N, C-alpha and C positions, 0 to 999 in steps of 0.2 A: 504494499499499500504505500501511498505517498508519504515520504519521510518528512516533508515540510509541514505536514498537518500537525496541528496543535490540539486537535480534538480527539478524545479517547471514548470508546464504547466500554462501559462497565457492566458486565452481565453477571448473572446469578447473584444478584444483590439481595440481601435480606430485606423482606417487605417492611420491616420496622425501621430501616435505616433512614435518617434524614439528611438534608443537604449539608448541614454543618458538620456532621460526622464524616461524610464523604470528603468534604473540603479539608478537614483536619488530616485525614488519611493521605490524601495526595499532596498536602502542603509541604511535607517534608522533602519533596523532590523539586520544588520550585513554586513560584506564584500561581495560584489557581485563579483564573479569570471568571470562570463560570462553572456552576454545577446545575444540571437539570435532571431530576429524577422523573421519569415518565410515569404519569398517573393514569389510571383507568378512568375514563370519563363518566361511566355509570356508577361505579361503586365509590370513586374518589380515593381508592387505595393505590399503593405503588404496584407497578407491573413487574417489578424485580429487575429493572435495569436503568441505567442512567448514562448521561454524557458529561464528560469533564473537559473543559477547555483550559489548557495550561498556557503560561506566559510565552514559552518557546517550544519548538519542536524537540529540542534537546532534552528539556525537562519532561516533556511528555514521553519521550522515548525511554528515559531512565525510569519513570514511574511504571510504564507498561512492562519493562523487563523485570522490575523488582516485584510488582504486585500481582502479575498474572499467575494464578494458581494458588495464591496465598489465602489463608482463612481470614475472613472478616465477619464478625458477629455470627459465627457458626457456619458459614458457608464459603466455599472456595470461589474466589473471584475469577471471572473470565475478562481479561482486558485485551482489547485490540484497537487498532486504528478505526476511527469512525469513518464511515463511507460518506461521500459528499451527498448532499440533498439533491433530489431530482424533482423539482416542482413542476417542470414543464410537461411531464409525462401525464397522460390522461389516467384518471382513476379506473380501477377495475382491470388492470393488466395490459392495457393498450390494445392495439389492433383496431380493425374497423368495426364499427357498430352496425349491426344488421337490423333492419326493420322487421317486425313480426308481421305475418299475414293477418289480415282482418278476421278471418274465420279460422276454425280448427284449434290448434294447440294453444289454448289460453288467451287468444287474442280477441279483443273487441267486446266480449260479452261479460258482464258482471254476474256472477252467481254467488249468492250468500252461502256461507259455510253451514253444513247441517250440524245440528247439535247431536251429541252422543246419545242422549236419552231417547229422542224421538225418532227412531229409525223407521222410515215408512216402507222399507223394503221387506219387512217381515223378518224371518230367520234365514232368508236365502243369502248365503255368503259365498257365492260363486257355485256354478254347477246347477243342475236341474234340481227341483224339489223331488224328494224321494230317492235321490241318488245315494248310493252306498259309498261312504267315505271311510277311510282308515283313520282311527284315532289311536292314542297310546294304548288303550285297553282292548283294542280289536276293532270290530266293525259296528257301526250304528246306522239307523235309518233316520233320515231327516223328515 
């Protein structure tokens, strides 16, 4: 990865770790410019990884070499160079977006979801009524 990079990926981070604790850990290798613990948007809890931006690429390299695989709050850290952000890429994996046909497979028509309790199909779960089907205990009639 790019050795001029000053940003590190910190994986396998304890969910209870906070930014001050991570800053203190990396601070012994040089000035820490930024610590960003990635949070889950729904639960508000840590997702278990962070990004740390160091003052220089040299201090980032020293921190990466020294801390990768080392225990921190009961978990072995995974430290690597952060990948550059790619914001110009379309969401959903890229590629061309294809339009769905108006009829057929889910296109065009809204159908409300059936409730589990009110099955209007009777007991027919595939196959003809009265068909013999094999179950765990043998055969039974429908």
